[in-house]
C-alpha positions in Angstrom: -159.0 244.4 198.5 -160.4 241.5 200.5 -158.4 239.1 198.5 -156.4 240.4 195.5 -156.2 237.1 193.6 -160.0 236.7 193.9 -160.4 240.3 192.6 -158.3 239.5 189.5 -160.1 236.2 189.0 -163.4 238.0 189.1 -162.1 240.6 186.5 -160.5 237.8 184.5 -163.8 235.9 184.2 -165.6 239.1 183.1 -162.8 239.8 180.6 -163.0 236.4 178.9 -166.8 236.5 178.8 -166.7 239.9 177.2 -164.1 238.7 174.6 -166.5 235.9 173.7 -169.4 238.3 173.5 -167.3 240.7 171.3 -166.5 237.8 168.9 -170.1 236.5 168.7 -171.6 239.9 167.9 -169.7 240.7 164.7 -169.7 237.1 163.5 -173.2 236.0 164.5 -175.0 237.2 161.3 -172.8 235.2 158.9 -172.9 232.2 161.2 -176.7 232.1 161.6 -177.0 232.7 157.8 -175.2 229.4 157.3 -178.0 227.8 159.3 -180.7 229.5 157.3 -181.6 232.3 159.7 -181.5 236.1 159.2 -179.8 238.9 160.9 -182.8 239.4 163.3 -182.2 235.9 164.7 -178.5 236.8 165.1 -179.4 240.0 166.9 -182.0 238.3 169.0 -179.7 235.6 170.3 -176.9 238.1 171.0 -179.3 240.3 172.9 -180.6 237.3 174.8 -177.2 236.6 176.3 -177.1 240.2 177.6 -180.7 240.2 178.9 -180.6 236.9 180.9 -178.1 238.1 183.5 -180.7 240.7 184.7 -183.2 237.9 185.1 -180.7 235.6 186.8 -179.4 238.2 189.2 -181.7 237.2 192.1 -180.8 233.6 191.6 -177.1 234.3 191.7 -177.6 236.5 194.8 -179.4 233.6 196.5 -176.7 231.1 195.6 -174.0 233.5 196.7 -175.8 234.2 200.0 -176.6 230.5 200.8 -173.3 229.1 199.6 -170.4 231.2 198.5 -169.0 233.5 195.8 -166.7 230.6 194.9 -169.8 228.5 194.1 -171.1 231.2 191.9 -167.9 231.4 189.9 -167.7 227.6 189.5 -171.3 227.5 188.2 -170.9 230.4 185.9 -167.7 228.9 184.5 -169.5 225.6 183.8 -172.3 227.5 182.1 -169.9 229.6 180.0 -168.0 226.4 178.9 -171.3 224.8 177.9 -172.5 227.9 176.1 -169.2 228.4 174.2 -169.0 224.7 173.3 -172.6 224.7 172.1 -172.0 227.8 170.0 -169.2 226.0 168.1 -171.5 223.0 167.6 -174.3 224.9 165.9 -172.8 224.3 162.4 -172.1 220.7 163.1 -175.7 220.1 164.4 -177.0 222.0 161.4 -179.6 223.8 163.5 -179.9 227.4 164.7 -181.7 226.1 167.9 -178.3 225.0 169.3 -177.1 228.6 169.0 -180.2 229.8 170.9 -179.6 227.4 173.8 -175.9 228.3 173.6 -176.7 232.0 174.2 -179.1 231.1 177.0 -176.2 229.2 178.8 -173.9 232.1 178.1 -176.4 234.5 179.6 -176.9 232.4 182.7 -173.2 232.1 183.1 -172.5 235.8 182.7 -169.9 236.8 185.3 -171.4 240.3 185.7 -173.6 239.3 188.7 -170.8 237.5 190.6 -168.3 240.1 189.7 -170.6 242.9 191.0 -171.2 240.9 194.2 -167.5 240.5 194.7 -167.0 244.3 194.3 -169.8 244.9 196.8 -168.6 242.3 199.3 -164.9 242.0 198.9 -163.7 245.6 198.2 -163.6 248.2 200.9 -165.7 251.3 200.5 -162.6 253.6 200.0 -161.3 251.3 197.2 -164.5 250.7 195.3 -163.9 253.6 193.0 -160.5 252.3 192.0 -161.9 248.8 191.6 -164.7 249.9 189.3 -162.2 252.0 187.2 -160.1 248.9 186.8 -163.1 246.9 185.9 -164.1 249.5 183.3 -160.6 249.3 181.8 -160.8 245.5 181.7 -164.2 245.5 180.0 -163.1 248.1 177.5 -160.0 246.3 176.6 -161.9 243.0 176.3 -164.2 244.5 173.7 -161.2 245.8 171.8 -159.4 242.5 172.1 -162.5 240.5 171.2 -163.1 242.6 168.0 -159.5 242.1 167.0 -159.7 238.4 167.7 -162.9 238.2 165.7 -161.1 239.9 162.8 -158.2 237.4 163.0 -160.5 234.4 163.2 -162.5 235.7 160.2 -159.3 235.9 158.2 -158.3 232.4 159.2 -161.8 231.2 158.5 -161.7 232.7 155.0 -158.6 230.6 154.3 -160.6 227.4 154.8 -163.7 227.1 152.6 -166.6 225.4 154.2 -168.8 223.0 152.3 -172.6 223.0 152.4 -172.6 220.4 155.1 -169.5 220.1 157.4 -170.2 216.5 158.1 -169.9 215.7 154.4 -166.7 217.7 154.3 -165.2 215.8 157.2 -166.4 212.4 155.9 -164.7 213.1 152.5 -161.4 213.8 154.2 -161.5 210.5 156.1 
């Protein structure tokens, strides 16, 4: 590999994004229902985060070409942090539109494009097969880990009943 640490950072960013995606998918329907939306809305915003990376690919390629792969990873990390943070704020904001914007940021910040660029640029031709096999194992384990984490978070969440409006609940505890 061109730089082993960079390879593992690329795979790590893809792993964590996939974990988040695997948590959002099984929990999105119940989450958007709390905000008055149906399962179609949940499916739509989940699909949006998977669709946007394809649209953003030429933009990422231009950023990578004009700047660096490091710049791509920094920008995608910021977008992922914003997207994940906004996802958690949907209930507090009491609007499903925050979730929509959250998934747009998550889609823009998808590491798939930068990770693929890294494999193409930083991995020698004779090691690409091994690198993609390792990536497949990382993605597969991330989906399994994400689903398990979603299950654990659901069990924890069921232990803490949520009121109609979380701000009322927080205010009553203060």
